[in-house]
C-alpha positions as CSV (number, residue, x, y, z in Angstrom):
1,K,106.1,53.0,-78.5
2,V,107.2,55.8,-76.0
3,L,103.8,57.7,-76.8
4,H,101.7,54.4,-76.4
5,E,103.3,53.9,-73.0
6,N,102.3,57.3,-71.7
7,V,98.9,58.0,-73.7
8,I,96.1,55.8,-73.0
9,G,93.1,55.1,-75.2
10,Q,94.0,57.3,-78.1
11,D,95.8,55.0,-80.4
12,E,94.5,56.5,-83.6
13,A,95.9,59.9,-82.6
14,I,99.3,58.4,-81.9
15,Q,99.4,56.6,-85.2
16,V,98.5,59.6,-87.2
17,I,101.1,61.8,-85.5
18,S,103.7,59.4,-85.7
19,K,103.3,58.9,-89.4
20,A,103.9,62.6,-89.9
21,V,106.9,62.6,-87.7
22,R,108.4,59.8,-89.5
23,R,107.8,61.4,-92.8
24,A,109.4,64.6,-91.7
25,R,112.6,62.7,-90.1
26,S,113.0,60.9,-93.4
27,G,112.9,63.9,-95.5
28,L,109.8,63.2,-97.3
29,K,107.8,66.3,-96.0
30,N,107.7,69.4,-97.8
31,P,110.7,71.3,-96.7
32,K,108.9,74.7,-96.5
33,R,106.2,73.5,-94.2
34,P,106.1,72.7,-90.5
35,T,106.7,69.0,-89.4
36,G,103.0,68.7,-89.1
37,A,99.5,70.4,-88.6
38,F,96.7,68.7,-86.8
39,I,93.2,69.3,-85.3
40,F,92.4,67.4,-82.2
41,S,88.7,67.2,-81.6
42,G,86.7,66.1,-78.8
43,P,85.4,67.2,-75.4
44,T,87.3,68.2,-72.4
45,G,89.1,65.4,-70.4
46,V,90.0,63.1,-73.2
47,G,93.7,63.7,-73.3
48,K,94.1,66.4,-76.1
49,T,96.5,68.6,-74.0
50,Y,98.3,65.8,-72.4
51,I,99.3,64.0,-75.6
52,V,100.8,67.3,-76.8
53,K,102.9,67.6,-73.7
54,K,104.1,64.1,-74.1
55,L,104.8,64.8,-77.8
56,A,106.9,67.7,-76.9
57,E,108.8,65.6,-74.4
58,F,109.3,62.8,-76.9
59,L,110.5,65.1,-79.9
60,F,112.4,67.8,-78.2
61,G,113.2,66.3,-74.8
62,S,111.1,68.3,-72.5
63,E,107.6,69.4,-72.0
64,D,109.0,73.0,-71.9
65,S,109.2,72.6,-75.6
66,M,105.5,73.0,-75.9
67,I,104.3,76.6,-76.7
68,R,100.6,77.0,-75.6
69,L,98.2,79.7,-76.5
70,D,94.5,80.1,-75.5
71,M,92.6,81.2,-78.7
72,S,89.9,82.6,-76.7
73,E,92.3,85.6,-76.0
74,F,92.3,86.2,-79.8
75,M,88.6,86.5,-80.4
76,E,88.8,90.2,-81.2
77,R,90.4,91.7,-84.4
78,H,92.7,94.0,-82.4
79,A,93.9,91.1,-80.3
80,V,95.3,89.2,-83.5
81,A,98.2,91.6,-83.7
82,R,99.6,90.4,-80.5
83,L,100.6,87.0,-82.2
84,V,103.2,88.8,-84.3
85,G,103.8,91.9,-82.1
86,A,102.5,95.3,-81.6
87,P,103.2,97.8,-84.3
88,P,106.0,100.5,-83.7
89,G,104.6,103.2,-81.5
90,Y,102.1,100.9,-79.8
91,I,102.3,99.4,-76.2
92,G,104.0,96.0,-76.2
93,Y,106.2,96.6,-79.3
94,D,109.5,95.9,-77.4
95,E,107.8,92.6,-76.2
96,G,107.6,90.8,-79.5
97,G,104.8,88.6,-80.6
98,Q,103.3,86.1,-78.3
99,L,103.7,83.4,-81.0
100,T,106.6,84.7,-83.2
101,E,108.8,85.6,-80.2
102,A,108.2,82.1,-78.5
103,V,109.0,80.3,-81.7
104,R,112.0,82.6,-82.3
105,R,113.3,81.5,-78.9
106,K,112.3,77.8,-79.4
107,S,112.7,77.0,-82.9
108,Y,112.1,73.3,-82.2
109,S,108.6,73.2,-80.4
110,V,105.3,71.8,-80.5
111,I,102.7,74.6,-80.6
112,L,99.4,74.1,-79.0
113,L,96.6,76.4,-80.1
114,D,93.6,75.7,-77.5
115,E,90.0,76.1,-78.9
116,I,91.0,77.1,-82.3
117,E,87.4,77.7,-83.3
118,K,87.1,80.8,-81.0
119,A,90.0,82.6,-82.8
120,H,89.1,85.6,-85.0
121,P,89.2,84.8,-88.8
122,E,92.4,86.9,-89.2
123,V,94.1,84.2,-87.1
124,F,93.5,81.5,-89.8
125,N,95.2,83.8,-92.4
126,I,98.3,83.9,-90.3
127,L,98.1,80.1,-89.9
128,L,97.7,79.7,-93.6
129,Q,101.0,81.7,-94.1
130,I,102.7,79.4,-91.6
131,F,101.4,76.2,-93.3
132,D,102.2,77.5,-96.9
133,D,105.6,79.3,-96.2
134,G,107.0,77.8,-93.0
135,H,107.6,81.4,-91.7
136,L,106.1,84.4,-90.3
137,T,107.5,88.0,-90.3
138,D,107.1,89.7,-86.9
139,A,106.4,93.4,-86.1
140,K,110.1,94.1,-86.0
141,G,110.6,92.9,-89.6
142,R,112.3,89.5,-88.5
143,K,111.6,86.4,-90.3
144,V,110.7,83.6,-87.8
145,D,111.2,80.1,-89.0
146,F,108.4,77.6,-88.3
147,R,109.7,74.6,-90.4
148,N,110.8,72.7,-87.1
149,T,107.6,73.1,-85.3
150,L,104.6,70.8,-85.1
151,V,101.3,72.7,-84.8
152,V,98.3,71.1,-82.8
153,M,95.0,72.9,-82.6
154,T,92.4,71.6,-80.2
155,S,88.7,72.0,-80.9
156,N,85.5,71.3,-79.0
157,I,83.5,71.4,-82.3
158,G,81.0,68.5,-82.3
159,S,81.1,68.0,-78.6
160,D,77.6,69.5,-78.0
161,L,76.2,67.4,-80.9
162,I,77.9,64.2,-79.3
163,R,76.5,65.0,-75.9
164,E,72.9,65.4,-77.3
165,D,73.0,62.1,-79.3
166,R,74.2,59.5,-76.9
167,S,73.6,56.7,-79.4
168,I,76.4,58.2,-81.4
169,G,78.5,59.8,-78.7
170,F,81.8,59.0,-77.2
171,N,79.9,57.1,-74.5
172,A,77.8,55.0,-76.7
173,R,76.6,51.7,-75.0
174,T,77.1,49.0,-77.6
175,E,78.1,45.4,-77.4
176,G,81.6,44.1,-78.2
177,A,84.6,45.7,-79.6
178,Q,83.1,45.7,-83.2
179,G,80.1,47.5,-82.0
180,D,82.2,50.1,-80.2
181,Q,84.4,50.6,-83.2
182,E,81.2,51.1,-85.3
183,A,79.8,53.4,-83.0
184,Y,82.9,55.5,-82.9
185,E,83.1,55.6,-86.7
186,R,79.6,57.0,-86.8
187,M,80.4,59.5,-84.1
188,K,83.7,60.4,-85.8
189,N,82.0,61.1,-89.2
190,N,79.5,63.2,-87.5
191,V,82.1,65.4,-85.9
192,L,84.1,65.8,-89.0
193,D,81.2,66.8,-90.9
194,E,80.8,69.6,-88.1
195,V,84.5,70.5,-88.6
196,K,84.1,70.9,-92.5
197,R,81.1,73.0,-91.9
198,F,83.0,75.4,-89.5
199,F,86.5,75.7,-91.2
200,R,87.1,77.0,-94.6
201,P,88.1,74.5,-97.4
202,E,91.5,76.2,-97.9
203,F,92.4,76.0,-94.2
204,L,91.5,72.1,-93.9
205,N,93.3,71.4,-97.1
206,R,96.6,72.3,-95.3
207,I,95.9,70.2,-92.3
208,D,97.6,66.9,-92.0
209,G,94.9,65.1,-90.0
210,T,91.9,65.8,-87.9
211,I,91.7,63.4,-85.1
212,V,88.5,62.8,-83.2
213,F,89.4,61.5,-79.7
214,H,87.8,58.5,-78.2
215,A,86.0,58.6,-74.8
216,L,87.9,57.1,-71.8
217,S,86.6,54.1,-70.4
218,R,86.8,53.2,-66.6
219,E,89.8,50.8,-67.5
220,H,91.5,53.8,-69.5
221,M,91.0,56.0,-66.4
222,E,92.4,53.3,-64.1
223,D,95.6,53.1,-66.3
224,I,96.0,56.8,-66.5
225,V,95.8,57.1,-62.6
226,D,98.6,54.5,-62.3
227,I,100.9,56.5,-64.9
228,L,100.1,59.7,-63.0
229,M,100.9,58.3,-59.6
230,K,104.3,56.8,-60.9
231,E,105.1,60.3,-62.3
232,V,104.3,61.8,-58.8
233,S,106.4,59.1,-57.1
234,T,109.3,59.9,-59.4
235,N,109.1,63.6,-58.8
236,L,108.9,62.9,-55.0
237,L,112.0,60.7,-55.2
238,E,114.0,63.4,-57.2
């Protein structure tokens, strides 16, 4: 309910995430794995990052509980080591890993990996270890616990395809709610096919859900503006 009040136009995303959180809190999830692992697919501006911020606030009390990493910074093989820390003797060894150190300090957090498709293949091996074992060992030999984290990976895969084919895209012009839903389902299957072609099966098998975001209608945008204006007013009063 809290997420529905703050996130507009993405009911399916909220439902899938809520189910995973309920499973985790009821003790039904694998105790070795993170709370959940999701891929959010869709073009820029549909609310992928916003919902992660609100999720961090809802689960752990503050948007500061979100750990955000831009995967375009980990495209090269030599950059991958920065996730767990530089080896002894190398520059940055004392700083710890960008991912492991952040989680070590905030073990209860939502991890946002932006544009995951840009990451070097070695990054996916690291993620597989997190999804399988629930921990990583950093460059200093410390075991970092990921079991209380929720991992969200955003992706633009399929966005170009959607823009090219407006009849199946997020902005398909169909009549009535049923027509809109049918157009969305066709587009969603189209995007999921692209996702399956890009990511390895063993990686996708460990994901709790791939969520294709809806386009925002004018009505949705007006509702979002109202919410943001209320947030600004609240901040000014404080």
